[in-house]
KEGUVO-666309 format. One line per 8 residues: number of its first residue (from 1); their letters; for each residue x, y, z of C-alpha. Coordinates in steps of 0.5 Angstrom, whole numbers, plus 500, padded with zeros to 3 digits. Example, Ala and Ser with C-alpha at 12.3 -4.5 7.8 and 13.67 -1.06 7.14 Angstrom:
# KEGUVO-666309
1 = AS = 525:491:516  527:498:514 $
This chain:
# KEGUVO-666309
1 = MEECAGLC = 371:485:421  378:483:422  378:479:416  376:485:412  381:489:415  387:485:413  385:484:406  384:491:405 $
9 = GVGSSRGH = 392:493:408  388:496:414  391:495:421  385:496:424  378:494:422  374:500:427  371:505:423  372:502:416 $
17 = RCHQKRQR = 367:500:411  369:494:407  367:496:400  368:488:397  362:483:397  362:478:402  365:472:399  364:465:399 $
25 = PAEMAAAD = 370:460:402  371:457:395  370:464:391  375:466:397  381:461:395  380:462:388  381:470:389  388:468:393 $
33 = GKRKPAPA = 390:465:387  389:470:382  392:475:387  399:478:385  404:477:390  405:484:394  412:488:393  417:486:398 $
41 = EKHVERHP = 418:492:403  424:496:403  429:495:409  430:502:412  435:502:417  434:505:424  438:508:428  438:509:435 $
49 = PHCSLQDL = 436:516:438  442:520:439  445:521:446  451:524:449  454:526:456  452:533:455  445:531:455  445:527:462 $
57 = PVEMLVEI = 442:532:468  447:536:472  446:531:478  448:526:475  455:529:471  456:532:478  457:525:481  461:522:475 $
65 = FASLPGTD = 466:528:475  467:527:483  469:520:482  475:522:477  482:524:478  483:531:479  488:531:474  483:529:469 $
73 = LASLALTC = 478:534:471  482:540:468  482:537:461  474:536:462  473:543:463  475:545:457  471:541:453  465:545:453 $
81 = TKFHHILH = 461:551:457  457:546:461  463:542:463  466:548:465  460:551:470  459:544:473  466:543:475  465:550:479 $
89 = IDSIWRRR = 461:546:483  464:545:490  461:538:492  466:535:486  472:538:489  471:536:496  471:529:494  476:530:491 $
97 = CREEFGFR = 480:533:497  478:527:501  479:522:497  486:523:494  489:527:500  485:525:506  482:532:508  477:532:513 $
105 = ENLQNLEM = 476:539:514  469:541:513  466:546:509  464:552:514  472:553:516  473:554:509  468:559:508  471:563:514 $
113 = IGMSYREF = 477:564:510  473:565:504  476:559:500  473:554:496  475:546:496  476:548:488  482:553:490  484:548:497 $
121 = YAKLFPYR = 485:543:491  489:547:487  494:549:493  494:542:494  496:539:488  503:541:488  505:538:494  501:531:493 $
129 = HILGLWQL = 508:528:492  510:528:498  504:526:502  506:519:506  512:515:509  519:517:509  525:515:512  531:518:514 $
137 = NYSCRTLL = 538:515:513  543:515:519  545:510:525  538:510:529  533:511:523  527:516:523  521:516:520  517:522:518 $
145 = NVVVDGSC = 509:521:516  507:527:512  498:528:512  494:533:510  493:536:517  487:541:517  488:545:513  496:545:513 $
153 = ITGGTYRP = 500:539:510  505:537:516  510:533:517  511:528:524  518:525:525  518:519:530  523:515:533  523:509:538 $
161 = SLNTHVRG = 523:511:545  525:507:551  518:507:553  515:504:546  511:499:548  510:493:543  503:494:542  503:502:543 $
169 = PIHFKLSF = 501:507:538  506:511:534  507:518:536  510:523:531  513:530:533  511:535:528  518:537:524  515:542:519 $
177 = RIRLTERK = 508:545:516  506:548:510  499:553:511  495:552:505  489:558:507  493:564:506  493:567:500  500:568:499 $
185 = PAAVECMA = 504:563:496  505:557:501  511:556:505  515:551:509  515:552:516  521:548:520  518:547:526  524:542:529 $
193 = GLLGRPHS = 530:544:534  531:545:541  527:550:542  521:548:537  519:555:534  517:556:527  522:558:523  523:559:515 $
201 = GHMQIQKD = 525:553:511  526:550:504  523:543:501  526:540:495  523:533:491  527:529:487  524:523:485  524:519:491 $
209 = RLTIQCKR = 527:524:495  525:529:500  530:534:503  529:540:508  533:545:510  533:551:515  538:556:517  537:554:524 $
217 = TDHRTDSP = 543:549:527  540:547:533  537:541:531  539:534:534  546:533:532  547:526:534  547:523:527  553:524:522 $
225 = TRLRGERG = 556:531:520  556:530:513  551:527:508  552:519:507  550:518:499  544:522:497  540:521:504  541:522:511 $
233 = RGRVQEDR = 542:528:516  548:533:515  550:540:515  551:544:509  554:550:507  552:555:501  553:562:501  557:562:507 $
241 = QQYDCLTY = 551:560:511  550:554:514  544:550:514  541:544:517  540:539:512  535:532:512  534:528:507  529:523:507 $
249 = GRLYLPPR = 528:516:502  520:514:500  517:509:504  512:504:501  508:499:506  508:492:503  503:490:498  498:484:500 $
257 = HPDDLIRP = 496:478:496  491:473:497  495:467:499  500:471:505  500:468:511  497:474:515  497:482:513  504:485:512 $
265 = GLFHGKYN = 506:492:514  509:495:521  511:492:527  513:494:534  518:490:537  524:490:543  530:487:541  533:488:548 $
273 = AFGPTTVM = 532:492:555  535:498:551  532:496:544  526:498:541  526:497:534  521:497:528  520:493:522  516:491:516 $
281 = LSFHGKYA = 514:484:514  513:483:507  511:476:503  515:474:497  512:468:494  516:462:498  519:467:502  517:472:508 $
289 = RVTRLMGI = 522:478:509  522:482:516  526:488:515  528:493:520  527:500:520  529:504:526  532:501:532  537:495:534 $
297 = GTKTLEIH = 537:488:533  536:484:526  538:487:520  534:482:515  530:476:517  529:472:511  524:466:512  523:460:508 $
305 = LMRRIQLR = 516:459:508  516:452:504  520:450:510  515:449:516  517:446:522  512:441:525  510:443:532  507:436:535 $
313 = DGEIFRNF = 502:440:540  508:445:542  512:440:545  518:441:541  519:448:545  520:444:551  526:441:549  532:446:546 $
321 = NELSRVVQ = 537:441:543  531:438:540  529:444:537  536:446:535  537:439:531  531:440:527  533:447:524  540:445:524 $
329 = EIDEQVTR = 537:439:519  534:444:515  540:449:515  544:444:512  539:442:507  539:449:504  546:449:505  547:443:500 $
337 = EQQQQQQQ = 541:446:496  544:453:495  551:450:493  548:445:488  545:451:485  551:455:485  554:450:481  549:449:476 $
345 = QEDGTESP = 549:456:474  557:456:473  556:449:469  550:452:466  546:446:468  540:445:471  536:439:475  529:438:479 $
353 = AQPSVGES = 528:440:485  528:435:491  523:435:497  526:438:503  526:436:510  520:440:514  517:442:507  510:444:507 $
361 = GAAASEEQ = 505:448:504  506:456:507  499:459:505  495:453:510  488:454:512  486:456:519  491:453:524  489:451:531 $
369 = PVPFVLPV = 493:454:536  498:450:540  501:452:547  508:456:547  513:456:551  520:459:551  525:453:551  529:453:557 $
377 = GVRSSDQN = 535:457:556  533:462:551  533:469:553  528:474:552  527:482:554  519:482:554  516:476:557  509:478:556 $
385 = YPRTCRMC = 508:475:549  503:470:547  502:463:550  499:460:544  502:460:536  499:458:529  505:456:526  513:455:525 $
393 = FYGVDIDP = 517:456:519  525:455:519  529:463:518  535:466:518  538:472:520  542:475:515  548:480:515  548:483:508 $
401 = FAYPRHCC = 555:486:509  559:480:512  564:476:507  562:470:506  555:472:507  553:470:514  546:468:516  545:465:523 $
409 = PGVFILFD = 539:460:523  533:461:527  526:459:528  520:464:525  514:463:530  507:466:528  503:467:534  496:470:530 $
417 = EEHFGFIW = 495:475:525  498:481:530  504:478:533  510:474:530  516:472:534  523:469:532  528:465:536  535:466:535 $
425 = LEEKYFFW = 538:459:536  546:462:536  545:466:542  539:463:545  535:469:544  528:471:543  524:476:541  516:478:538 $
433 = YGRVQDTF = 513:483:535  506:486:535  503:490:529  503:498:529  496:500:529  496:507:526  494:507:519  497:511:514 $
441 = QNVEAPSP = 495:514:508  499:515:500  503:509:502  501:504:496  508:502:491  506:504:484  509:497:483  512:492:485 $
449 = QAFLEMLK = 519:492:482  518:499:486  517:496:493  523:491:491  528:497:490  526:501:496  527:494:500  535:494:497 $
457 = DIQSSFI = 535:501:498  534:500:506  538:494:506  544:497:503  544:503:507  545:499:514  553:500:515 $
């Protein structure tokens, strides 16, 4: 029956009676030779079934839309009626408020005031550029952290106090707030001043500058009475009315790369008994930088990661003269190489770099800790430093405003993931830093170039 089905051109022999007579094998072979070849089948191009984004289930579309940036959702709502209705589902905007602005308010609190997450996002959106860290420019610098706190945008200021511990958290004091749950347009309430009572303020945003003005003049006045360039604190006179004016610059945290020795970021320290300070550690290829943000002490530490100092089980710290000799040799070689590079630039010639004393790879694997003791004769205001360290490098404390450029050589000591220190050989002084444990949102630099420009701006502001 199957042979019959094949000869009759039918796909199945079930229910089919063959009208051909049964033939012998010889006769079947002769018949095959006389049969005409079957015409070639025409090629029919088959297209996959049409499927569009609109055909997906609503639950899947909600999940897709909730993962898109809020800036794209407005255009998406204009494409069709179905998307327009889906984008009124509040769970989409709840996720956008949480991921973009760090909003942690629950839905019931918003429902009590009759506001949806979609409406709350619309009120937050104009202030998205002020969220993050800012820095006031004057003699003892101040940090400003702007966050979404409950149903408000709040700005808290931080200044290092005498009681700040190296391992302690940062305590911010409320400076201003913007209420977002009221039906009327949001207004800035200044909370600064000796009395601490809310009063009307004005905010101006220009690129990486944030300026806050208010009519109260009882704020702290331990600052210049006029603005220093575009940033700082001062008094302004408009329409015969005196205003307190505070101008902040954007502060980005350092980006992280796989070959960094430790995670970069903010660190606390005490330069001396009366000098708590906050610095930023960042990595730049063959160099690392420690940039002062607040307090007194070093302006900038430049760490040469390719000029490592061998520890020899920590014995080098027991003899200050030996440590100074090793650092002095590296410092002299660095000076010669810099002079040669400068001469080559002037002559327009280049020569291959020569290996230097103490040069080694910076991105080392896990190092076995060795004992650390403060060399005899070296002072420190805080004796609670770690007693073991991983590695050391040659570094310099740079004064960018000295002419000619003045650099004090020293030893950068990496204790662990959370601590580092620096021995200033010229003054025989040691200071160390512990990582700031606070986490900050909206502090990523838009590009590496923007971060480098910010560092230059910070360094140039110390006068």
